[in-house]
N, C-alpha and C positions, 0 to 999 in steps of 0.2 A: 345715692348716688357720688354725692360729695364725700361723704365718709370715707366710700370705698377708693375713690381715686386719691384723695389724701394718706390714706394707709396703703397705697401702693406707691406713691412717690416718696413716702418718710426715709425708707433703706437709701433711697440714691443719695440725699441728703444728711443722714444719719452721722455720716464718718466727717463732716464738715463741722456740726453742731459740736460732735465729742471732740474734735482738735480746738475749737476755740474756746469749752467749757475748760479743758486741760491747762490750754495756754493761760488763759484767764485766773485760774487757779494760782498755776505757779507765778505770774506776775504777782497775786496779790498774798502769795508766800514770802516772796522777797522783799516786800514793801516793810523792812523792820525799823524800827529806830536808829539801829547801829549804822543799817546802810543807809539810811537818809541823813545823816552826822558825815557818813564818809562822802556823800555826793555833796553836800555841802561846803565840806574842807575841800574837795576836788575843785569846786567850782570856783572857791573863794583863790587856790592855789594858780587856776588858769586865768581867772583876771588880772592876778599880780602879774602874771608872766607874759601876757598881750600887753600890760601896760609897760613892764620893762623892756620888752621888744620892743614898743613905739618909741619910746624914749632914745633906747639906742640907736634905732633908724634915722632918727632925727640925728643926733650927734654924729653920724657917719656921714649926715650929707652936709653937716654944719663943717665937718673935718675937709672933705672932698672940696668945699666950696675956698675953705681957707688957705689951701696951699695945693698946688699943682704935681707937686711931687708925691708919688703912690708910693714911694718908702719912706714917706716921711714918719717920725715916731707917732704924732698925732693921728695921723692916717690909719696907720696900721695898727694904733690901741683902739680906734673906733671899731675899725673892722672886725676885730677879735672878739669884741664886746657885742655886737651886732650878730655873728655867728652862734655867740654862748648864749642869747638871749633866743634866737632863732630855734637852737636845740632843747632849749628848757622849756620853751613854748608847746614844742612837738611832743615832749615827754608829759608835759602838765596836759595836753589835750587827749593825749592816749589814756591817761589815770582817769581823765574825766568820762571817756566814751565807757571805759571800764565800770565806773562807779554808776553809770547810769544803767548799765545793763545787769549790775546788781540791785538797781534800784528804780525799775523799769515804771513807765507812764503805765495806768491801768489799760486792757486791751478796749475798754469801751470809749477812752478818751483817746487813743491812736486811732478806732475806727472814724470817731468825728472828726479828727484832723486828717485822714487821708479822705473821707467822703467833703470836707471844705473845700479841698484842691480842687476839685471839679466841679461843685455846687455853685461856688460864689462865680469863678470865669463862667460857668453854664448859663448862670443866669443873666450876667451881665453882658453875654454873646447874644443871647435873646432880645435884649433891650435894646441892643445895638443895630441888631439886623432887622427890627420890627420896622414898620412904617405907619402911616397914620391911620393908613385901611385895617389892617390886622397886626397882630402879635405873632413874632417868630418862637415858637414853642420847643421846636425839637432839640436846642441844646439843652436847655431847662429840663425837658421832658427825659431826655436819656438821664442826666445827672439824678432826679428825681428816681428814675426807675432802679437804677443801681443801688441806691439806699434802700429803695424797697426790697428788691432782690435779695439784700445782705440780711434785712431782718426777718424777711418770711422765709430765708430758708435755716434760719437759728430756730425759728418757731415752727416749723415743719419737724426739723431734725430731732427737737426735742418732743415731739409730740409721740404720748402714748400710743400705740397702736391699737385699736379695740377690736375684741373678738366677739362679735356676736353670733348665739348660737341659739337653737331652739330649746335643748334643755340645758341644764344648769351642770356648770365645769364642777369637778370635784376641788376639795382643796389644793391637791398635789397638781391638779392640771394649771390651776389657776397661778400658781407658783411658777409653774415652768413656762407658761406664757408670757409672766414677766421677766424671766430669765431670757427668752428668746425676742424679745422687744429689741429691734433694733439699735434704740439708744442704749439699754442696759448692755447688748452685746456689742458695741463699737467700743464702748469705753472700758470693758472688761476683756475682752479678746486679746489684746499685747499680754497681757498678764501671763496667758496660756500659750503663748506662740502661735494665735490664729488671726493675728493682724492682716486686715487685707480681704477678710471674710464680713458679709453681712446678710443677714436672715431676711427673708420676708414675712409680711405678716402670717400668722399662725393659721392653718385651716384646720377644725374641728371635725375628723372622720368617725365613721362608727369602730373603727377599728384604734382611734387615737389620734394624736397631733402630729400635722405635718407643716414642714416649713421647706421653702426653697431657698437656697444660699448662694450669693452671688459671690464669685471668686475674681481676685485679681490676676494680673499678670504672673504671679508668683506661684498661684495654685492650678493643679489639676484636680479633678474629683479622686482620683485614688490616693492622693498625698493627703487630701484632706479626709477621707475615710480613715486612713493609718492615724490620724491624730483623735481618735473613738474615745479614750481615755481623758484626754483633755478635754473634750466636747461635753463629756460626762460630768467633769468637775466644774465646768464652766456655768452649765446650766442646771447642778445639782440635783441631777438625777440619782433615782435609787441605782446601788448595784447591780439588782436582779430587774429594774426594768429594762424590758426589751428593745435595743434601740439600733435601727437600721439605717445605713448612710450608703447611698449609689447614687451613680451619675444623673443630673437630670436632664431635662429637654436639650440642652444647649451644651456646647464643652466648656463653657465657664460657670456651669452651674452643678450642685449639689443636691441633693434632697435627703433631710434627715427626720425619720419616722419615728414617733415615739409610740410603743403598743400602750398606752393607758387605760384601754379600754379593749373591748373585744365584741363585733357583730353576731356572736353568740349567745351575748349577755340577755339573759330574760327568755331563752327559749328552751322549754323543758326535754333535756333528752334522758331522762329516766324510765326506762323499760322500754318494752317495744311492743308494736301491733303492726299487722299486714298494712305497707304501705309507707311505714315512718321511714323518713330518711336515716341513711347512717351517721351521717357527721353533718356540722355546719361549718363554714369558710369562718374563719374570725376577722377576714378584713372585708369580704364582701357581702358576707350572710348568707351565700347561696347553700342551699341543702343540697347535701351528695347522697346520691342513692349507695347500695351496695353493690360492688361490681362484682354480681354473680356470672360465670361463665368465663373468667380470668384467673388464670394463675397467678397465685399471691404469694409474696413473702411478707409476714408480719414480724418484727422486731422490735423488741422494746426489753430493758433493764428490770429487774426484779423490782415490781413496785410500781411501774409506769401505766398499769394499767392493761396489759396485753388482753389477760382472761377477759375482763369485762368488759372490752372493747369489741372483742371478736365476736360476744353472743350474740349481737343482732345480725352478724353474715350468718353465722351457724341458724339463727331461728330462720330466716329468708330461705336458707338453703335447704329445709327440711321442712316448709311450710307447705308446699302445693304438692297436687298429684305427680307433676310432671319433675319433681324434684327427689333426689335422695341424700341421706348425708352418711357418711362413715368416717369416725373420728379412730384414730390411730392415738394412745392415749397409755403411756408407760408411767404416768403418776397418778393414774386411775382417778384421780379427784374429779377431773373438769367431764371425764365419760361418764362418770356415774350419775352427775347431774343432768346427762341429754339420755341418758339410758331408753326415754320415751319417745325418743322423738327421731333417735340415730341407731345405727348399729356400730358397737362400742367394741373395739378389738384392744384389749391391753396385754395380753400375753405374747410372746416372740412366735409361739407355734399358732396362734388365732392368725397374727398378721401374716405370716406365710400362706394360710390356708387363703386369707382374704386375697393375698398379693396373687394367686392363681385365680382366683375368680375374676379378677379385676382383667387380667392379661387375657382370658378365654373371650369375657364381655366386649374388650375393646379391639380385637380381632376380628371376633364375630361382626361388630358395627363397621368397623373399617371394611369389611368384605362385601355389608349389605348397601353401602353410601352409594345412591344412585349418580350416575353419569352427571358431569354438570354442577355438582352440589358439592361443597368445601366443608360445610359440618351438617353433623346428622342434626334432623329437626328432630325437638325432643317431644315425647308425648308419656302420658301415662305408663303406656308397656314399655317405654324405651326411655326412660328419665333422665335428665342430668344427674350426673353422679359427682359431688364434691367430696374429695378426700381431704380430711383435716386432719394433720399431722403436729399433734400439739407437743409442746418440748421436743423439738426436734433434734436438739443435742444429747438429749438422752437416748433416743433412739439410734440414732448413729454410734454411741458409746457403746450401747447393750447388745447391738447387731454384731460387735467384735466378739462375744461372748463364745467360747469353745464349750462343745457339749458330744458326749460319745454316743454314738448309736448302739445296738445290740452286738454289732461286729467289732465292738472297740474302738471305731475309727473316730477320729476328733474331725469336728466341723463347726462353722459358726453360721450367723444368720444375715450375711450379708447378700443373699440373695433377696431379700426384702429390699435393702436399699438399692439394687439394681432394678427390682420391679418398678420402686417408684421414681427411678430415673426414666425409665420407658414411661409412666404415666405421664410426667412432665415433657417429655422430648415427642411422645409419639400419639396421646391421647385427646389432645384437645380437639380434635376435628370428629373425637367419637364421643366427644361432652363426658369426659371424664376429667374432673378438675382438679386439680392439686393445689392445697393450701397449706404452705408452711410456715409454722411459728416458733420462735425460737428466742432465747433471751441475748446468746452471743451469736451474731450475725458472720464471725469468722469462718472461713473455709478450707482452713488447713491448721497443723499443730494439734497438740492436746487440745482436747475440750472443743473443737470446733462445733459451731451449731449448725451447719448447713452442709450438704455436699455441692461441691463446684458445678457438676454437671446439672443439679436441679437448679441451683442459683441463676443459673443461664439463661434458663427458661422462664424465668418469673418476670411478668409482663408489667405487673402492681406491685410497687413495694409500697409497703406502710411503715414507717420509720417512728415509732413513739420515742420516747425519751431513750437513749440510749448512753453507754457508762462513757465513751469516750469519741471524739473527732474522728479516730480511725474506724472506729464501728460505724460510724453516719458516713463516711466514705465508702465503708464496704458494703452499706444497704444499698445505696444510690450508685453506686461505681463514679461519685463524683465527690469534690472537696467542699460545694458550695451549697450543700444542702446542711444547714447544721441542726441535725436532730440532737446533739449533745446539747444543746441551747436549750431544749424545750422545756416546760414545766410540766411537773406530775401531780396526778395522772390524768390520762386522758387525754391528752394534746399531740397531734401525730403531724408529721408529713406527708403527702400521699402523692408518690410519681405513678403515673398511668402512661406508658410508651406509646398507647395510640394517638396519643394528644399532642406529640412531637413539639413544636415551636410552641405550641399553646399552652405548655405546662405551666402550672402556677405552684409557688414556693410559699405560698401562705398556709399558716399552721391552721389545722382543723381540731375541731372541738369533737370528740366522738361520743355517740350515744354508747350508755351502759347500760348491763342488766346486771341485777345478784342472781344468784344460785336458788333463791327462793322465787323470784321472778319467771327464772325458768322452767322450775317446776311447775 
């Protein structure tokens, strides 16, 4: 308890200790032989000037006594000499002050002098105010308390804050903890333009290092967060180490989080079997299930692990008697892997036929939906149908292909896209669920990866590492979900519209399956 209390108090007095050490060092550097010689010369000149001034003052008094005529030659000469000597003394005194500033006393000696000013009178007052029966202690005790406060503040401000955790810190974490120590931070903050900020003792969490920073009147949390490059340089953090800076519990607080570890570390996320979680929250360690029954957009750049991470979802969607899986795959590869678990359609004509079946099935289910029910109750006879469109950008591009019928009329396959729009907009209640995967989540322009109407219906959005901040904003519909900063592969941000304000932006680590494990 004592250690924790001292750790909590140390950041409060760390600025005072840092100022003291800096001032003591400045005085020590000024105490050179050259400055000492200049001080001795200035003292000699000042003493000589004072002696000359005293002599001139005496001569002036003598001249005034010898003659009553103020305009006499003797009195005028004495007056002129006295005035000149006083000016010379004033100049010598100014030079002496400058020399003393150039060769100051040590800060320790100055502190002893300052404390002596109140310590000696305090002790004398205690003695004078005492009676034969008892000793009056309060004047002396106040003086002693001030001396103890000065010494205690210096000791506490220089104290290295201890960080006790159950596990062993890595070498990188130990170095960061040392840099986040209030005594180190305050001494070097001004060099990075961060003067007036003091961190609290570091807390080690399953997701990394966390410290609350106290901000003085010149700072606000947003301005502090804008200094992220200076903060990274001050603590010497790796360029690729994720660092988050946000507002703290009060207006004059900010919180720095360094993601040096993950709560998902040590959890086996290879392969899949029924009941396994789909992902793990890297901050809280919470296991996350597959969001079956929800329309979903999966976006990720090439190499981000999109196919590997989507496979546990496809496994869940094809595992049970009351579930069926359909895969639209224009690249053939993923569909071939799942041919024993799902209905695979790769050719555009096949997709058109399946789309007709989906429309017929969806309309029948909606017509048969009982009064008072919002969603069809799934069963082996009427299962949930998950439609997975892999590499949706390829499908959108190929749907523009022109073909000629027997009569020579030219047409395209845009009816497939229109059907998938209908599935996304209309058939959630019929338990026909669309999942759309794409590398490029843009909704317009050449090579766009998802139809805008389909994107508007996606209530769950999974963003793996994407190519740019623009792509991240397109996936989540907001600019503060940094999917472009995620490591690759297998890490993502998950947005679920149903969670509303309880939404978390914590990165998650996804389970993954190889093609051999699928087979």
